[in-house]
N, C-alpha and C positions, 0 to 999 in steps of 0.2 A: 504492499499500499504506499510505502513512503516515497512518494513523488514531491516531497517539500524540496524548496529551493533555498531555505534559511534554517540555521541552527535551532532557532526558536520553534519553526513548525514542526521540525522533526521531534524535538522533545514534547512538543504539545500532542502530537500523533501517538507517540509512546503513552503518554500520560492517559488519553481518551480510551486507547485499547485496553489499559490496565483498570480504567475507572469508568465502565459504561454507565450510561445514565438511568435513572428511575423515573425522572419528571418527564411526564408524556410531552408537555408543551415545549420543553427544551429540546427533546428529541426531535420533534417536528420541525422547530426553527433551524435546526442543524440541517436536517434533510432538504428543508426549503432552500437554505444557503447553497448546499451543494448541488441541487438541481438548477439554480440560478446560474451558478458557474457551468454546468454540465449543458444547459441548454444555449449557452452563447459562447462560443470558442473563442470569438475576438476579444470579448470582454476578459475571459480567463487568461488569454494570453498576454493581454497588455497587463493586467495585474501581476501575473508571474515574471514579466519581465522587470517591472518596478521592483519586485521583492527582491530578485536575483541580486541586485547591488547592496541590499541590506546585510550587514554584517551583525555578529552575535551581540546584541544590543544588552542583553540580560548579563552576559558575561562582562562586557566592557563595564556596565553600570556597577556589577560586584566590585570589580577591580578599582574603580574610580571611588565608590565608597569606602573601601578599606586602605585608600592611600597608596594603592599599588600601581596604579596605571602610569604608563609613560606618555610622552608626547604623541607618539604613534597611536595610541588607545584613544586619546581625545580626537585626534584627526579621523580616526575610524567611525568615532560617534557621530563626528560633522557629517561624514560623507554619507552616512544611514539615515540621519536626519534630513539630508537634502532630498531624498526621495520620498519622504512621507507625505508632503503636500499634493503631490500628483496621485498617490495612492488613496488618500482622503478624498479627493475630488472624484475620482472614477468611482469609488464604491458608493458614492451619495446618490448615484443614479440608478443603483440597483433596485430590481422589484422586490428582492428579500428583505424581511423586516430586519433579520438579524445582522444583514452587511450593511444597512442603513444605520442601524444602532452602532455598530463597531466605528462607521464613519463619523457619527455624531460625537463620539467619544475619544476619537484617536487624535492626540496631541502631536502636532507636527514638530514640536520642540525648536520652534523658529528662534527662540531668544539664546537657546543654548548653543545652536548652530551658529548663530552671529557672533556670539562671545568667543568661541573656539576659533572662529574665521579670522576675527580681528588680532587674536593673541597669539596664535600657534602658527608656525612656519608651515608651507604647503607640504613639504616633505622632510620633518623633523627626524633627527637621529635617534636611534634607540636609547642611548646613553643620556642621564639627565646631567652629567658631571663635566660635559666637555662644551657646552654652549650650543648655539644655533637652533635654539627651540622657539625663541619669542620673534615674531615678526616685527620688523622695523616700522615705526610710527604707533606703535602701541604704548610705549612708555618713554618719556623725554630723556629721563637720566641715562636708560640705557642706550638710546638712540646715540647720546654723546659719547659714551664709552665706546660703542660699535664704530663710530668716526675716527676716534682716537687710534684704537687699534688698527682699523684699516689704513689711515694716514701713514701710521707709524711703520707698518709692514711694507707699505709703498716706498717710504723712504729708504728702508733698509734694503729692499729688492733694488732701488736704483744706486744703492752705495757701490756695489761691485764695479759698475761700468764708470763710475765717477773716480773711483781709486785707482782702476786700471789705468785710466786716461793720465791721472796726476803722476803717478809712479813709473809708468811705462811697463808694468809686469802685467802681460796680458793673461797670464795663468791664475791671477789673483782671484779668489772667491770668498763669498760670504756664506758661514755655516752657522749652525744651532745645535747645541745639545744641553740637556737638562742640568749638567754640572757647572759649565763656564758661561752658559747663554749664549749670546751672538758673538761672532770672532770673524777675523781676517785671516785666511790661511794662505800662506807663501810658501813655495817650495826651495830647497837649498840652493838650487842654482841662482836663485833671486836673490837671497838675503842680502846681498851687497847694494840693492837696490831700495832697501826699506827705509822710508822717511824717519826723521827723528822724532815726530809725535807719536810713533806706534809704541804701545806698550806690550811687553811679550807676556802671554798668558800660559802657553803650553809649548813644549819641545816635543816634536814627533822625530820618527826615524827620517821620513822625507822632507820635513820642512818645519816650520814654526807657525803658531798662532798667536795673533795679536789683537789688541782692541785699542780704539782711540776714545778721547772724552765725550766726542760727539755721539758715538756708536754707544757708549754707556748711557749716555742720556735717553736715547731714543729706545734703548732697550729697557730702561726703567719704566719710560712712558708706556710701551706697548706691553710688557709683563704684566706692569701693574693694573693697565687698563683691561688686559685679557683677564685677570684673575678677578677683578672686581665684575666684570661683564658676566663670566660664566656663575658668579656667586649671585649676582642679581638676577641673571636670567632663572636661575633654579627658584629664587625666592618668588618670583613672578609667577612661574609656572605652577608652584605650589598653591598660590592664591586663586590662580584660575580652576586649577584641579578642585579646590575646595568650593568654590563657588558653584561648580558642576555637580558636585556630590551633594549640594543641598537640595538638588532637584532629582534625587533618587528615585523618589516615589513616581514622579512623572515619568521618568525614564523606564522604571520597571514595568509600569502599567501600559506604555506605548508599546515596549517590547511583548508583552503578553498579547496585545491586540494584533500587532503584526503576525505573532505565531498562529494566532487563530485564523486570521485570513489566509495565512500561507497553508495551513492545514485543510481547511474548506477547499480551497483551490486544489490542492493535490489530491483530495479523495474524488473530486469531480474529474480530474485527469486521469486517475486510475480506472475510474467507472466507465469512462469513455474508451480507454484503451483494451479493457478486460469485458466490457459487454455486461458490466452491472446494472440492476435497475432500482429505482427507489421503492423501498418496502413500504406498506402501510402498517402502522404501528398503533394499537388501540389498548383499549383497558379490558378487552375480552380475553377469553382462555383459549381461543384457536390459534395454533401454530401451523400454517398450511404454506408449504414451499413447493411450487412447480418447478421442475427441471432445476432442482438445486446441485451447486457443484461445489466442490473442495477448494477454496480459494489458493491453497499451497499446492496441493498435488496436480492441479490442473496445470500449473505453471511449471513443474518439475517432471513430471511423467513424460517422455517423448515418445517412448515405443509404442505406444497406443493411445487412441483418443479417450479422453474423459467421457464417461458415459453418465449423464445427468439423472437424478432421480426425484421422485415426488414422495412428500412425507405430509401425514396430516395428523394432527394431535388435537384433542379438545377433551373436555370434561364430561361429554355425554355418552360418547360410543367409541371413540379411540384414544383412550387415555394411558394405557400401557400397552406398548408395541413389543411382542417378543419376535426378536429377529433372529433366524436360524440360517445355516448356510455354511458352505465348506471354509477351511482355512483359505486365506488369501482371496476369497471371493468379493471383499469389500465391506463386509460388516462394520468394521471400525472406522472407515472413511465414512460411512452413512452417518455413524452416530456424530463423529466430530463436526463434519460440515454443517450438520443442523445446529450444533452448539455454537459454531462459528458465525453462522448466518445470524442466530438471534444476537450474539455480542456485537456483530458489525451493525445490525440495525439499531441497537440502542446505545451505540456510541455515535448514532448519526450518519453513518455510511451507507452507500448504496451497496449492494447484496449480489452474489452469483447466482441468479436464478432468472428465470422468465416472469415470475409472478412471487410475491412473498407477503402474506399476511402474518404479523407477529403480536399474539397476545402479550402483554407486559409480563416480563419476567423478574422476579426479585434477586434470584441467585441461580447460578448454574453448578450443578454439583456433578462432580466426574469420578468414577471409580475404573481407571484405565491403567493396562500394564501390569507387570509384575516386577516388584524390586522389594529387597528385604533391607533392615536397618540393624545389621549385627551389632553395631556398638551399643545398640540398647537392648540386644538380646530379643529381637523381634525378628522372626521368620518372615518370608514371603506371605504366607498366609496370615499371619497376625497383622501385617500391615494392611493387607487388604481388609480384614476385618474391622480394624481400627476405622478404616476410611468409610466402610460401609454403616458402622455405627454412627459415625458423625452425620452421614446423609440421614439416617433414618431419626436421628434426633433433631434435626435442625430444617430439614426440608419443609416446604409449605405447599399448599395448592397453588401458589403463585410460581413455584420453582420449576426447573427443568432438570432432570436427573438423566443422565448419561452413564449405563453401566455396561463396561465390555468385559464380560465374565465375571461370575461371582462362584466362589466355591471350589477353585481348580487345586489348591494346595492341600488338599484333605481327601479321604476316600470318596468314591463315586456317590455312595448313598449320602454321606454325611454332607458333601458339597451340593448334591442335588436338593436335600432337605432345606439347607440354608437359602439356596437361590430361589426355591419355592416360597418360602417364608418371607423373604425380602419382597419379592414381586407382590404377594398378597398384601403385606404391611403398605406398600407404597400405594396400591390400589385403594386401599380402605382408609388411607390417612386422614383424619379428622372428618370422616364419612364423606369426604369429597374427592380424596385421591390427589395424586401428583403427577404430572405429564413426565413419562418416562420412557427412554428408549433402553431396551434390555436385549443385548447381544449376547447368545450363549450357544454352547454345544449341548446342553442338556435338552435333548428332545422332548424330554417328557413334559417340559414346562409349556409346551404347545398346549397341553391338556387343560391349562388354567381357563381358557376360553369358555370352557363348559361350568365353571364354577363362579367366574368373575364376569359382570356384564360389560365392562369398560376395557378388556384385554382383548387385544387382536393379534394374530400370528401374521407375520411376513417372514420371507425368506430371500436369499440373494441367489438368483437363478442361476444355473449352470446347464451345460449340455454335455453328456458322455459320448464319445466317439472312439471306437477301437481302443477300449480299456483306457482312455484319457479323457480329462476334463477340460472343458473350454469355459472359462469363466465370462458370463455375460454381463456382471457387474449391475444388474438391474434389479430392484427391490419389486417384488410381486407378492399379491396375497397368499396366506397359507404358510403352513410350517413345512419343515422337511424331516426325514427321519435319518439322514446320512449327512456325515461331516467329509467323506471322501479325504480322510486322514491319509490313508496308505498312497494314494495317488500324489498327494501333495509331498509325502515324504519321497516318493519316487522321483518327482521333481527337483526336489533338495539333494537328491544324488545318493540317497541310501543303496547300498550294493543290492543287486538284484536278487541274490540268494535270501537277504534279508527281507526284502519286500515280497518274495514268493511265500516264505515262511509265514509272515503276518497275514498273507491272504488265507492261507489255510487254517490258521488259527480263528481269524474272523468268521470264516464260514462255519466252522464247527461251534463257535460260541453263538453265532446268529440261529443256528439250527438247536441250539441246547443240546449238543452231542457231546459225548466224552467218554473217556474208558472207565475202568471200574473205580478209580480213585477220583474221578471228576474232572481231570485235566483234560485238554483237547487231545484227539486221537493221535496227533503226531507225537511220536514219543522218541526216546534216545535208549539204545540198549545198553547192556553191561560193557560192552566194549567201547562205548562213547560214539559209535556209528549211529547216524540218523537211520531211523527205521519208520516206515510208514505202515500202520496196520492196515490189513486187506479190508476193505469196506464189505459189509455183509449187506447185500439189497433187502430193503424191506418190503413187505406186501403193501404198506400204506406209506407214501412220503410224509416227512416230518412237515413239510410246508402245508400239504392238505390237511393235516391235522391240526395244526395252528389256524389255518384259515377257518377251518370248520369252528373252532372255539371262539375266534375271533368274532364271526358273525353271530354266534349263538349270545355272545356277551353284550351285544349292542342294544341298548335301551332305545329303539326307535321312537317310540312315543314322547320321548323328551328332547329329541334332537330336532334341531333347525335345518332346513334344506342345505344350508351352507355348511353346517357340521356333518351332515351325511356325505356330502361332496368331498370334504376334506378326508372322511375316513376311507371312502372309494379310491381316492388318490393314493392314500398310504397302502392299501391293498395292492394297487396296481405296482407301486414302486416295489414293494415287497416282492411280488411275482416276477418282476423284472431282474431283480438281484438274485434271485434263485436260478432263474434260466441262465444267468450269467455265469 
């Protein structure tokens, strides 16, 4: 998102992302301002061009207020202030209420800029102790010292030519060092031509250095004036810096408003470049996103087109969405893109979708990823449970909860029980429930639709072809009963032998078949060699027996047509697996 052109804008953008809004009016004002920039490219480019020359006014102000600024910092503040009147004038004609409000409050700091313009040189040095800081004409005494220094240096520069002519020594030169000051240097070959009024100061290997009474007088004048000038310039500079520091509140407010304008224009620039749209944010409970995209992944994934998805959450029919599907199919992406879309909308940004309605969210809670905290003695599962406990204690019907797997770090039955109970608790919270996206590999959770009215099942569609899976990345209604973990393991590069063994064990587990001690029929003999037991053909297939019991156990009188279709789809998938 960071298309800002000023440091203040970049910091403001980061702050907005970290602190999205809860005030509906403020959200709409920001969105309207972004829309104003988005709809008028010429207007946006003019503002951004003026902003591009504004330096970091907030940092400059801090340095000035603390007495650490040098003359170049003041010159930078002046340069930035010179751009403010054009920004203020251009914003004043905007149809956006927020931009007009900023224009009305934007202080162009004209008096501050004029003070710096009068006092500080156009291109001052970094050092404050070598002079050259203050512009001529600003201070009368300083001007006199500057003239004295300049005139004295001019006389000394002309002295070499005059003495060469008087003495006839063409190699004579005037020099200076901090120990002896100014001097006349004459080589040994010309020492016999030295006039009587020359006073020897230093003997060198190749010559002698001399001074004259006149040279000493001008040296005192020049060096005295130079020293006084440097001291006076620093004193004047400190006075100017102090006078500017008094205006620190005005400068800080101006920098803040410039950053806000830059951020709004940058969001509009990003919206145009990436095809974002303005969301409708309201007080309702509906989160409805059409063709939603993940703003980061669509920019970074290049080997395939990003597949957009629709998501609908409300407090009447679809409040808790159980999302199943294979690893790598895109469950986590869908969860995150919904949360990011809500965050973007409530910070006042356009969002990556073709249409979006966002019912105001008070907080976004996430339980994502696997990590431990061994320094505190907490396992991955313990960290996961801490996060989940925090969600269950603090989520409200206004919240959005994103759960990407629950209960993975313990036994299957323990994990499934916890996941089921958490989903129920979120559905029943305060008798109103919490808007929740729950991605899981516990396919048993899809049975919650029969017990909880606002739970709905969705899955990420895939296609099987030649014992391979093709990820379609599309969210479709209904649950799934497979995770395709073995296929994903094959993609990851597990050895073929391991994959084959896993398939055999999976088949035995799905059929409920085992040997006399209950382990899968693939065993290892005493010599350590793998040995596959000869399968005894059965009169009736296990899948037929299971299907018969499955159908007998269905309570058709309490099922809706949709639930009946879901069960038929599960049977079809079961038969498809058995035949493969």
